[in-house]
C-alpha positions as CSV (number, residue, x, y, z in Angstrom):
1,G,0.0,0.0,0.0
2,L,3.0,2.4,0.2
3,K,3.5,4.6,-2.8
4,R,7.2,3.5,-3.0
5,A,9.5,1.0,-1.3
6,M,10.7,2.6,2.0
7,G,10.8,2.1,5.7
8,A,11.8,-0.8,7.9
9,L,9.6,-3.8,8.5
10,V,9.0,-4.8,12.1
11,Q,9.4,-8.6,12.2
12,G,8.7,-9.0,15.9
13,V,8.2,-7.2,19.2
14,E,9.3,-8.5,22.5
15,S,6.7,-8.3,25.3
16,G,7.3,-5.6,27.9
17,M,10.1,-3.8,25.9
18,P,9.8,-0.1,24.8
19,A,8.6,-1.0,21.3
20,D,5.8,-3.1,22.8
21,K,4.8,-0.4,25.2
22,A,4.7,2.1,22.3
23,G,2.3,-0.1,20.4
24,L,4.5,-1.4,17.6
25,E,3.3,-4.6,16.1
26,A,4.9,-7.3,13.9
27,G,4.1,-6.3,10.3
28,D,4.3,-2.6,10.9
29,I,6.5,-0.6,8.5
30,V,8.4,2.2,10.3
31,T,8.4,5.2,7.9
32,R,9.6,8.0,10.3
33,F,11.5,8.1,13.6
34,N,11.6,11.3,15.6
35,G,10.7,13.3,12.5
36,Q,13.3,11.7,10.2
37,A,12.3,9.7,7.2
38,I,13.2,6.1,7.2
39,D,14.1,4.7,3.8
40,S,15.7,1.5,4.9
41,P,16.3,-0.7,7.9
42,A,19.8,0.8,8.2
43,D,18.3,4.3,8.5
44,L,16.2,3.1,11.5
45,S,19.2,1.4,13.1
46,R,21.2,4.6,12.9
47,Q,18.4,6.8,14.3
48,V,17.7,4.5,17.2
49,A,21.5,4.2,18.0
50,A,21.8,8.0,18.0
51,T,18.9,8.4,20.5
52,R,19.7,8.4,24.2
53,P,18.0,5.6,26.2
54,G,14.8,6.9,27.9
55,T,14.2,9.6,25.2
56,K,10.6,9.8,24.1
57,V,10.2,10.0,20.3
58,V,7.3,9.8,17.8
59,V,7.5,6.8,15.5
60,Q,5.3,6.8,12.4
61,V,4.3,3.4,11.1
62,F,2.3,2.2,8.1
63,R,-0.2,-0.5,9.3
64,R,-3.0,-2.1,7.4
65,G,-3.2,0.7,4.8
66,A,-2.9,3.7,7.1
67,Y,-0.2,5.8,8.8
68,R,-0.2,5.9,12.6
69,D,2.0,7.9,15.0
70,L,3.1,6.1,18.1
71,N,5.0,7.6,21.1
């Protein structure tokens, strides 16, 4: 459903971890992280690594044909 190939596919989420608490689900495609476009899984890895632990960010995902913002 995306207009072009982009983002990072979430293959799984561990129960109780920050991604789970934020509402991420397996199958989501992360398209933005803290306002930055995510074009590939490597982009997401770099953005997460550059973020201090405990920092709250907005993650935009594409899920079932719609974009959603998660905190």
